[in-house]
PAVO-184367 format. One record per residue (C-alpha): residue number from 0; x, y, z. Coordinates in steps of 0.2 Angstrom, whole numbers. Last residue first. Example, Ala and Ser with C-alpha at 12.3 -4.5 7.8 and 13.67 -1.06 7.14 Angstrom:
PAVO-184367
NODE   seq       u       v       w
NODE     1      68      -5      36
NODE     0      62     -22      39
//
This chain:
PAVO-184367
NODE   seq       u       v       w
NODE   487     606     890    1253
NODE   486     608     890    1234
NODE   485     622     896    1223
NODE   484     634     895    1238
NODE   483     650     891    1227
NODE   482     653     875    1237
NODE   481     635     870    1237
NODE   480     634     872    1218
NODE   479     648     860    1217
NODE   478     641     847    1229
NODE   477     624     848    1221
NODE   476     633     845    1204
NODE   475     642     830    1210
NODE   474     626     823    1218
NODE   473     618     824    1201
NODE   472     632     816    1192
NODE   471     632     801    1203
NODE   470     613     799    1202
NODE   469     613     801    1184
NODE   468     627     788    1181
NODE   467     617     776    1193
NODE   466     601     779    1184
NODE   465     607     778    1166
NODE   464     616     761    1169
NODE   463     602     754    1180
NODE   462     588     759    1169
NODE   461     597     753    1153
NODE   460     601     736    1159
NODE   459     585     734    1170
NODE   458     574     739    1155
NODE   457     582     726    1144
NODE   456     581     713    1158
NODE   455     562     716    1160
NODE   454     559     714    1141
NODE   453     553     729    1130
NODE   452     541     729    1116
NODE   451     526     721    1125
NODE   450     518     739    1126
NODE   449     515     736    1145
NODE   448     534     738    1148
NODE   447     533     756    1142
NODE   446     518     760    1153
NODE   445     526     752    1168
NODE   444     542     762    1166
NODE   443     532     778    1164
NODE   442     523     773    1180
NODE   441     539     771    1190
NODE   440     549     757    1198
NODE   439     536     743    1195
NODE   438     543     740    1177
NODE   437     561     739    1185
NODE   436     577     749    1185
NODE   435     570     766    1186
NODE   434     577     775    1201
NODE   433     585     791    1194
NODE   432     570     801    1200
NODE   431     570     796    1218
NODE   430     589     799    1219
NODE   429     587     817    1212
NODE   428     573     821    1224
NODE   427     584     814    1239
NODE   426     599     824    1233
NODE   425     588     840    1234
NODE   424     587     836    1253
NODE   423     605     832    1256
NODE   422     613     845    1245
NODE   421     601     858    1251
NODE   420     606     855    1269
NODE   419     624     861    1266
NODE   418     636     860    1251
NODE   417     646     845    1257
NODE   416     658     853    1268
NODE   415     645     865    1275
NODE   414     636     850    1283
NODE   413     644     854    1299
NODE   412     635     871    1301
NODE   411     620     863    1310
NODE   410     621     844    1312
NODE   409     604     844    1321
NODE   408     595     854    1307
NODE   407     602     842    1295
NODE   406     595     827    1304
NODE   405     578     835    1306
NODE   404     577     839    1288
NODE   403     583     821    1285
NODE   402     568     814    1294
NODE   401     556     825    1285
NODE   400     564     820    1268
NODE   399     564     802    1270
NODE   398     546     796    1272
NODE   397     538     808    1260
NODE   396     553     806    1248
NODE   395     550     787    1247
NODE   394     531     789    1246
NODE   393     533     801    1231
NODE   392     546     789    1223
NODE   391     533     775    1224
NODE   390     539     758    1230
NODE   389     552     746    1223
NODE   388     565     756    1213
NODE   387     561     771    1224
NODE   386     567     761    1240
NODE   385     584     757    1232
NODE   384     587     775    1226
NODE   383     581     782    1243
NODE   382     592     771    1253
NODE   381     607     775    1241
NODE   380     605     794    1243
NODE   379     602     793    1262
NODE   378     618     782    1264
NODE   377     629     793    1253
NODE   376     624     810    1260
NODE   375     624     804    1278
NODE   374     641     796    1276
NODE   373     648     811    1268
NODE   372     641     822    1282
NODE   371     650     811    1295
NODE   370     640     809    1311
NODE   369     646     817    1327
NODE   368     633     831    1325
NODE   367     619     819    1324
NODE   366     622     814    1342
NODE   365     604     807    1345
NODE   364     595     813    1361
NODE   363     595     832    1358
NODE   362     590     830    1339
NODE   361     577     817    1343
NODE   360     569     828    1356
NODE   359     569     843    1344
NODE   358     561     832    1330
NODE   357     548     825    1342
NODE   356     542     842    1348
NODE   355     524     838    1343
NODE   354     524     851    1330
NODE   353     540     845    1321
NODE   352     537     827    1320
NODE   351     518     829    1317
NODE   350     520     842    1304
NODE   349     533     831    1295
NODE   348     520     817    1295
NODE   347     507     828    1289
NODE   346     518     834    1274
NODE   345     520     815    1269
NODE   344     501     813    1270
NODE   343     499     828    1259
NODE   342     510     820    1246
NODE   341     500     804    1246
NODE   340     484     814    1245
NODE   339     491     823    1229
NODE   338     496     807    1221
NODE   337     478     800    1224
NODE   336     471     816    1217
NODE   335     478     812    1200
NODE   334     468     826    1191
NODE   333     457     818    1177
NODE   332     441     821    1188
NODE   331     445     840    1187
NODE   330     441     839    1168
NODE   329     423     835    1172
NODE   328     422     852    1182
NODE   327     428     861    1166
NODE   326     445     868    1161
NODE   325     446     879    1145
NODE   324     430     887    1151
NODE   323     437     905    1151
NODE   322     435     907    1170
NODE   321     441     890    1175
NODE   320     457     891    1163
NODE   319     461     909    1170
NODE   318     459     904    1188
NODE   317     469     888    1187
NODE   316     482     896    1176
NODE   315     484     910    1189
NODE   314     484     900    1205
NODE   313     502     893    1202
NODE   312     508     911    1202
NODE   311     504     911    1221
NODE   310     516     896    1224
NODE   309     530     903    1214
NODE   308     530     920    1224
NODE   307     524     937    1218
NODE   306     534     953    1219
NODE   305     538     952    1201
NODE   304     557     958    1202
NODE   303     562     951    1219
NODE   302     551     936    1216
NODE   301     564     930    1203
NODE   300     558     928    1185
NODE   299     556     909    1181
NODE   298     539     906    1188
NODE   297     532     922    1181
NODE   296     539     917    1164
NODE   295     532     900    1165
NODE   294     515     906    1170
NODE   293     515     920    1157
NODE   292     520     908    1143
NODE   291     508     894    1148
NODE   290     494     907    1149
NODE   289     497     914    1132
NODE   288     497     897    1124
NODE   287     481     891    1134
NODE   286     472     907    1130
NODE   285     478     906    1112
NODE   284     471     888    1110
NODE   283     454     894    1118
NODE   282     453     907    1104
NODE   281     452     895    1090
NODE   280     461     880    1083
NODE   279     460     863    1091
NODE   278     475     852    1086
NODE   277     470     834    1084
NODE   276     484     821    1083
NODE   275     495     812    1071
NODE   274     514     812    1072
NODE   273     521     806    1055
NODE   272     540     802    1056
NODE   271     550     794    1042
NODE   270     565     785    1050
NODE   269     582     783    1043
NODE   268     597     772    1047
NODE   267     588     755    1049
NODE   266     598     743    1060
NODE   265     597     754    1075
NODE   264     609     751    1090
NODE   263     601     744    1106
NODE   262     614     743    1120
NODE   261     626     757    1114
NODE   260     612     767    1107
NODE   259     603     767    1124
NODE   258     619     773    1133
NODE   257     623     786    1120
NODE   256     605     794    1122
NODE   255     606     792    1141
NODE   254     622     803    1140
NODE   253     612     816    1130
NODE   252     597     815    1142
NODE   251     609     817    1157
NODE   250     617     832    1150
NODE   249     600     840    1147
NODE   248     594     836    1164
NODE   247     609     844    1172
NODE   246     606     860    1162
NODE   245     588     860    1169
NODE   244     594     857    1187
NODE   243     606     871    1190
NODE   242     596     886    1184
NODE   241     579     877    1185
NODE   240     580     876    1204
NODE   239     586     894    1206
NODE   238     572     900    1194
NODE   237     558     891    1203
NODE   236     563     899    1220
NODE   235     574     893    1233
NODE   234     570     904    1248
NODE   233     581     894    1261
NODE   232     569     895    1276
NODE   231     576     880    1285
NODE   230     562     878    1297
NODE   229     548     890    1302
NODE   228     549     899    1285
NODE   227     548     882    1276
NODE   226     558     884    1260
NODE   225     569     869    1261
NODE   224     556     858    1269
NODE   223     543     862    1255
NODE   222     556     861    1241
NODE   221     561     843    1246
NODE   220     542     838    1245
NODE   219     540     848    1229
NODE   218     555     840    1220
NODE   217     549     822    1226
NODE   216     532     826    1218
NODE   215     539     827    1200
NODE   214     541     841    1187
NODE   213     533     855    1197
NODE   212     550     861    1205
NODE   211     558     860    1187
NODE   210     571     850    1179
NODE   209     570     834    1189
NODE   208     555     828    1180
NODE   207     565     826    1164
NODE   206     575     812    1171
NODE   205     559     801    1174
NODE   204     551     806    1157
NODE   203     567     804    1148
NODE   202     571     786    1154
NODE   201     552     782    1152
NODE   200     552     788    1134
NODE   199     569     782    1128
NODE   198     565     764    1132
NODE   197     552     763    1118
NODE   196     564     771    1106
NODE   195     578     759    1109
NODE   194     567     744    1110
NODE   193     560     748    1093
NODE   192     577     751    1086
NODE   191     583     734    1091
NODE   190     579     726    1075
NODE   189     568     710    1072
NODE   188     552     720    1069
NODE   187     560     731    1056
NODE   186     555     749    1058
NODE   185     542     759    1048
NODE   184     527     752    1058
NODE   183     537     757    1074
NODE   182     536     775    1069
NODE   181     517     775    1068
NODE   180     516     770    1086
NODE   179     529     782    1092
NODE   178     517     796    1095
NODE   177     507     786    1107
NODE   176     522     782    1116
NODE   175     525     801    1118
NODE   174     507     804    1126
NODE   173     508     789    1138
NODE   172     525     794    1144
NODE   171     520     812    1146
NODE   170     505     808    1156
NODE   169     515     797    1168
NODE   168     529     811    1169
NODE   167     516     823    1174
NODE   166     518     839    1164
NODE   165     530     854    1166
NODE   164     547     846    1166
NODE   163     540     830    1159
NODE   162     537     839    1142
NODE   161     555     844    1141
NODE   160     561     827    1145
NODE   159     550     819    1132
NODE   158     556     832    1119
NODE   157     574     829    1123
NODE   156     573     810    1123
NODE   155     561     810    1107
NODE   154     573     821    1098
NODE   153     588     810    1103
NODE   152     580     795    1096
NODE   151     576     805    1080
NODE   150     594     809    1079
NODE   149     600     791    1080
NODE   148     587     786    1066
NODE   147     592     800    1054
NODE   146     576     808    1048
NODE   145     578     826    1054
NODE   144     580     832    1072
NODE   143     573     849    1068
NODE   142     556     842    1065
NODE   141     554     834    1082
NODE   140     549     851    1090
NODE   139     535     854    1077
NODE   138     525     838    1079
NODE   137     528     838    1098
NODE   136     523     856    1101
NODE   135     507     854    1091
NODE   134     503     837    1099
NODE   133     505     845    1117
NODE   132     495     861    1111
NODE   131     481     849    1106
NODE   130     468     860    1116
NODE   129     462     847    1127
NODE   128     480     840    1130
NODE   127     488     857    1134
NODE   126     474     861    1146
NODE   125     475     844    1155
NODE   124     494     847    1157
NODE   123     492     865    1163
NODE   122     479     859    1176
NODE   121     490     845    1182
NODE   120     505     857    1185
NODE   119     494     869    1193
NODE   118     489     856    1205
NODE   117     507     853    1210
NODE   116     509     872    1214
NODE   115     493     872    1224
NODE   114     500     857    1234
NODE   113     516     867    1237
NODE   112     505     880    1245
NODE   111     498     867    1257
NODE   110     480     864    1255
NODE   109     481     845    1259
NODE   108     492     848    1274
NODE   107     479     861    1280
NODE   106     470     846    1288
NODE   105     485     844    1300
NODE   104     486     862    1303
NODE   103     467     863    1307
NODE   102     469     849    1319
NODE   101     481     859    1329
NODE   100     494     847    1337
NODE    99     494     842    1356
NODE    98     509     845    1367
NODE    97     512     831    1379
NODE    96     502     817    1386
NODE    95     503     824    1404
NODE    94     485     826    1407
NODE    93     472     816    1397
NODE    92     469     820    1379
NODE    91     468     803    1370
NODE    90     452     797    1379
NODE    89     444     813    1375
NODE    88     444     810    1357
NODE    87     455     822    1347
NODE    86     451     840    1344
NODE    85     468     847    1352
NODE    84     476     834    1340
NODE    83     486     818    1343
NODE    82     473     804    1343
NODE    81     458     809    1331
NODE    80     467     821    1320
NODE    79     483     811    1319
NODE    78     473     795    1315
NODE    77     464     804    1301
NODE    76     479     812    1293
NODE    75     489     795    1293
NODE    74     473     786    1286
NODE    73     473     798    1271
NODE    72     491     795    1268
NODE    71     489     776    1269
NODE    70     474     777    1257
NODE    69     484     787    1245
NODE    68     497     774    1245
NODE    67     484     760    1241
NODE    66     483     747    1255
NODE    65     495     732    1257
NODE    64     507     742    1247
NODE    63     521     733    1257
NODE    62     533     748    1258
NODE    61     520     761    1259
NODE    60     511     752    1273
NODE    59     527     748    1282
NODE    58     532     767    1282
NODE    57     515     774    1286
NODE    56     513     762    1301
NODE    55     530     766    1307
NODE    54     527     785    1306
NODE    53     510     782    1315
NODE    52     520     773    1329
NODE    51     533     787    1330
NODE    50     519     800    1331
NODE    49     511     791    1345
NODE    48     527     791    1354
NODE    47     528     810    1352
NODE    46     510     811    1359
NODE    45     515     801    1374
NODE    44     530     812    1378
NODE    43     549     808    1376
NODE    42     559     817    1389
NODE    41     575     809    1384
NODE    40     574     798    1369
NODE    39     580     780    1372
NODE    38     565     773    1363
NODE    37     560     760    1377
NODE    36     559     774    1390
NODE    35     542     778    1383
NODE    34     535     761    1389
NODE    33     528     752    1373
NODE    32     509     755    1369
NODE    31     510     764    1352
NODE    30     525     753    1347
NODE    29     514     737    1350
NODE    28     499     745    1342
NODE    27     509     749    1326
NODE    26     517     731    1326
NODE    25     499     724    1327
NODE    24     492     736    1314
NODE    23     507     731    1302
NODE    22     503     713    1304
NODE    21     485     715    1301
NODE    20     489     725    1285
NODE    19     501     711    1279
NODE    18     488     698    1283
NODE    17     475     707    1272
NODE    16     487     710    1258
NODE    15     491     691    1257
NODE    14     472     687    1258
NODE    13     469     699    1243
NODE    12     483     692    1233
NODE    11     477     674    1236
NODE    10     459     680    1232
NODE     9     466     687    1215
NODE     8     475     672    1211
NODE     7     460     661    1214
NODE     6     449     672    1203
NODE     5     462     672    1189
NODE     4     463     653    1191
NODE     3     444     652    1190
NODE     2     444     663    1175
NODE     1     457     652    1166
NODE     0     447     637    1170
//
């Protein structure tokens, strides 16, 4: 009976997703075929209208998740190649459709330099896990925090946050929750200490990702548009990002520590830690350690000194680990390719908006210059925060950042009062990372919830409080550094 009920539920969900997909296709086809005058954009071409329809398809698909997020991105790139590129089917290339895109550039979205930076983060994480470097670091980094329960909680927050700056927040959460298993055995089952420690992992993993450009996909998406030579060309490097975001992350983790303790105080004052895990001694461990150090140093040292940019540095660990055998072909299967496809799809949308001339046409037709910079900042941040609590923060950033890059360019110097374009786009990255109210909000939240130690209302209480405080402080920091022209 239970199996029959499960099958019935699965069928119901499948049918629901099918109807959602069919509805989205119908809406997309309608927008695709509307008269161009409907959109109120002077001189709108057929190609630009198709880009609008593809954008609507992407938005609705990501919102409803009727198909996987990576499948949405792959379909975006496929539809663009066959309908709005110079190599599209002949039926889509008649005279007067407007400027067609280069199919090579659409496909190159998957090999964007930012994607290479993202891949480097995955490769470093796999190497750290295979060699046991992650276990070695966790074991030694937690020691200075002693045995006092409150300090151990702070230790897990800071270490998880540190790991999440360089390793996938999902992998970090899974790893750190594994380390907590023996700790739970030493805590009373009826106390709130287990809840506090469990919640500390997703909170720290989500916030920690803000600390470096490779910490989370929204950072990379924002950075791409900020540094695009053909666009904003702001030259924000790894060091600049860490210089203002890493201190923010540390402050937010300490605040989160006090918030978690306020809601879930420990009844047992001391905890005896024992972090188990295999550490592989030998020359490959030293290859991993040295490569980690060199890579991070080259990321942090300004390009003016080394002559090599952040994206090119990302190739070093991949090449070294491949040559030395630290990473094998089988290990490449562990890379979260679905997330990379999702990011690439967002880049393809941005390319379509700019390459087709849609961005310029929108700027000329919509009076962005009359809009209040404060209103744009607040509304964009709140929309991103809201959406990221329900859909992937990567998908949210991929949808919003290209649009806001257009808006910011249209407003020109009028954004100076809030710190410039960087405040808006980096603000999206912050808003996406602070959205952690629900188990579905982020993979770390889902992993923590799956332990059965945390209830949804408990996660909502901590996630909402920590998230909103982090969002406000993050935007205040961006405003301040914008005023002193530290970036941009």
